[in-house]
N, C-alpha and C positions, 0 to 999 in steps of 0.2 A: 776341429774336430769335433765328433758328436759328444753328447752332452749324457752322461751315465746317473739314474737316476739310486739311491742309497737307501737302501734298507735295514740299515744297523744293528743288530738285535746284542743289547751291552751284555756281557759278561757278569754273571754276579758271584764267580769261584774262579779263581787261580788253575789252567792248565795244568793238567798230571796225566801224562802220558806214563802207559805201562812201561814195566822193563823190558821188555818183547813185545814188538811193535806186529811184527807180521807183516804181510804185504794187502793193502787194499782193503781192510777191514775198520780201518777207525777214519770218520771224516770232519771236515772243520766245518764251522759253524752257516758258512755263507758260500755261496757258488755266485758266478756271475750266466748269465742267460739273455738271451735277443730271439728276436722272434724274426720269419722272414716270409712276406706274400708278395705275388706280382705286383702288383699297386702300390704296394708300401717302400719295398724292397726290405732290407734289415729294420728292424725300428726295435722297442720297447726295449731299449737297454737300461739293466736292473743287475745291480749288485742287492740279495736279497738271502734269509735266511733258507737254509734248505728246509726243503719238505718236498712230501710224493708227488711223482706226476699224476697229474689228469689228464687220461688221453680215451679218444673213443675207441670202442674195439676194432672198428677198423681203421684206425689211424695206419698208413698205409707201410711205414718201415715195418710192424710186424709182421705184416703177410706177404711184402716184397724185398725186404733189405737196405730199402735206403736207409743206411746205417753206418755211420764213419767214424773214428777217433781218432788220439793223438797220446802222447805220455812224454813229459817231459818232467826235470825234477828242480826245484829251488832248495837253498841250502845256505845256511850262516857261515860266512867266510871266518877265518882266525883269527882276521880285524871286527867283527861284528857286522859285517854287511851283508846287507840279503841280496842275493842272487840268483838266476834263472839260468842253466845251460842250455846255451842254443837256442834258443825261445825264435827267432826269426827263420832260421831252417825247418824247424817242426811243423812250423803255420803256413809255409810254404808247399811243405809236405802235406799236410792239411788240405790245402787246395786243390792241389794235383789229384787228391783221392777224389773232392767235389766234383771236379770236373770226370774223373773216370767214372762216376754215380750220378752226372746229370742231378750235382746238385749246386745249388748258388754259389759262387764266390764271396769269400769275406774278404773283407777290408783288409790286412794283415798288419797294417800301421797301426788301424783304432784297437784293434784284440789284442795285438800285445801291449796298448796304454791297458786297457780293461784286467789282462794279466797279471799287470806289475798293479793295479790298484787293489785287486782282491786277494795279491798276496803280503800286500802292505797290509791289508784291514786281518789277513791269517797271522801275522810275519807269528806270533805264540806258539803257534802250532809246529814251528819248522823244528823237528828234532836235532841235538847237537853233535848224538855219540856218533863214535867212527860207522860210517855204513849206513848209515839211518839219513834220512831226505823228507823235503813234504815233496810228493806226487802229484803231477799236475795232468787233472785229464779232462780234456776238450773232447766235445763230441756235437754230431749232430746226425738228426733224422728229419728224416720226413712225416708229418701229420695230418699228409691230406684225408679227411676222414670218405673214402669211395672204393668201391672193390673193383678193380680192376689193370690191368700189368701193363703203367704207364709212369711214367715219372711224377711227384707229389709235385702241389704248388705252393705249397707251403710248410716250413721248413722251424725247430726248432734247434738254436745250438745253447749249448751250455759249456763252464769249464766248473767242473768239480776238484776239492784237492782233498789230499791224503796223509796221512804222516806215516811213511815206512818205516820198513827195515829191510834187510836182505830180501831178493824174490823168493830163493831156492833156500827150502830150509837146512840146507847143507852149509850157506853162506857162501864166503869164497875159499870154497872146495871143491874139489875135481869132482865133475857126474859123469853117469854114464846114460849115455843116447842109443837110441838103437833104430837101426838104418833100417827105413821102411819104405818097402817094394809092394805093398798090398793094398796099400791106397795112394788117393795123390790127394795135393794138397791146392795145386793151383796148378794152371796151364797158359803156356803164353799166349800173349794176346787175350787173355781174360784181366782178371781184377788180382790177380798176385799183387802186384806193385803198387795195388792200394788198401790203406790200412782201413778197412773193412770187416763187418760182423761175421759178413759169413767167412771169411776168410778161417777165423776161428773154430766157428761151428764144424768146416769141414775137416778142420784138425783132430775134434774132441776124441773120435771113437779109436783112430791109432794111437793118440797119445793115451788114450784109460787104457789100451791094453798093453802098451808101453809100461804103463804104471806098475801096471797089476805083475810085469814080469821083472820088475825091481827097477825097472830103468826110468829116470827124472824127464828126458824127453824124446823125441823121435827128430829122425835128422831125414829130412825130405830127398827124394829123387826125381828129376824135371819129370813130368807128366806125359811126355809124348814117348819117349826112347826110353827112359825106366834106370838111365844108366850112368847120368850126372848126378852131383851133390848140390844139392841148391841151398837149403837154410833148415833150420832148427826152428821148434815152431815159436817161439819167443824169443830169436836170437838168429845172427848172420853166424858164419861159420870160418873159421882161418885155419887154416892148414901148416904147420911146419914142417916142410921137406928140405934136405940136405941143403940146399942150395937156396931158396928162396923161401917166400912167406909167399901164400896163395890163399884167393878166395872167390869163391862162385863167383863170376860178373853178372851183371844186373842185364837178364835175356827177356823181361818183363812179366816171369813168374815169382819173381823175387823183391822182397818191401826193400828198398832203399833206405839202409839203418844209417840213421844220423851217427850213433856211435860206432858204426862201420864206418863210415868216412871219417869220423875222428880217429879212427887206428889208422887207418892208410895214411892220413895225411902226416901223423907222430910216425908210424916205421918210414916215413919217403925223408924228415927229419932228422933220421939215426942211418940214414943212408943204409935202410935194407933193401932189400932186393922184394919188391912186392909188385905183385901180379893178380890184374883182375881177370880169372879167364875160368873156361869149362874145367870141371876134374872131374874123371871119370871114377865110378868104383873100381874098376880095375887098378888103376894109376895108384888108388890109396890104397888098394890090399898089397898090391905090387912092393909098394914102396914099405909098407908096413914088415911086410917078408924079408923086405933087404936093410932094414936098417938105415933107412933113410926116411922114414917120417919120425921126426921130432919131438914134434906136440901138436896137439888140438884145442883151441878155443874157442868160448862164442861170443858176440857183442851186445849187446842190446843198452835201452836205457834203463830196465829192470834190475836186474844182474849187473850192468857196466862190462863187465868180463867173467866170462864162466869156464874155466879150465876143465878138460873132458881128461877123465880119466880111461874111461873105456869105450869101443866102439864095438858092436853087436850087427852082425848080417848074417843072414841065413844061418844061427847058429854059429858065426864064427867070429869070435871072441876076440877081439886085438885090445890089449892093455898098453895104454898112450902114456911112454917115458916114466917106465915104470909102477903107473899109477898118479903119478907125482903131479902136481901143478909146474910147467914149464916158467925156465928164468923169465923170457919175455911175457907170458900173461900178466904173472905178477909186475914186472917193472911198467908195463901199460894201464894194470890196475890202478897201482900206485901213481902213476901221471897225471892219470884224468882225474882221479879223486882227488888229487893234490890241488891241479889247475881247478877245479870247481871249489875245491875248498878255500883258495886262495892260497895257498903255500908254496907254490912256485908260479913264475909269470905265464901270465894269458899272452901266447905270442900270436894266437886268431884272430883273435877277437869275436872266443865263446863263449863269454862271460858277460851276461844284460845285468847290471846293476837295479835294486828297487830302492827306489824312495821310501823312508821311514813313514813319511807323513804322507795322508791320503788328499788328495782333492776333491772334497765333497764340497 
């Protein structure tokens, strides 16, 4: 195992978190970082106090978008343990994104070790109220100082931490979403299945328009035919039809969500009919008109489960389940949060324990 250098800044006062955390507004005292170059590979393994970045204006990620990231969470369990939810799967997806963006692979085992060390150092930042957690943001970006469209040769990798509450201001309450065909977020064989910054930049205008109209998020359609449901800007989507639960299949333009995969497994455990398939707009609208559309919910690390109360497409407003969260959405939210908090058994080895002592 590579050796990490520790530069720990002692705290002189107790951590006092606000009663309303919001999301991504507060950051802990320390980060993990490492550097990559062709001659040294990954090196300079360091846990240090948070500080501003110093990069050259020609740093390639600024100009050409070589930037990827992940998002996962740590919790205190009901027994007082510190745990992380499915970190191995998140790091595997990070490497998938890196490959797609011509970026170097990380050693998943070592980075998991570094992540656990960082969380152990910052464990007092983990909030304990229901619906709160310590959000973990690993990111990688190209830092070559040259103008020219080609992969960077050198990279920076960082893990930062943020104590968070609910992602949406509504909390676990149904949200309204706008089905969008004026813009597309990604296309098949592009980078839609990578967690890269450009995908989120592509979503901003349509999301801003949706927000101005009173909607929380955009439900994107496929980028070619504009007839199939894909995903919401910050989460995958599930549709509760009369005789099945369906979610858009991974065609290459949809991010393979970790919570999505977790929900699919839980639905299989419960013997639900769950299908990953194409879901057309026409099928969705027809099922709504015929009373066969029983519920809609999104899944993602930030919100976990987000019930959908209303979907609007071309002025056609569809109120889902009388504007209330479905029984299934509530059940899944409670089950995942209980697994994360150690309230019920982790049957699928999704929980990784963090040692309380740091091996400095």
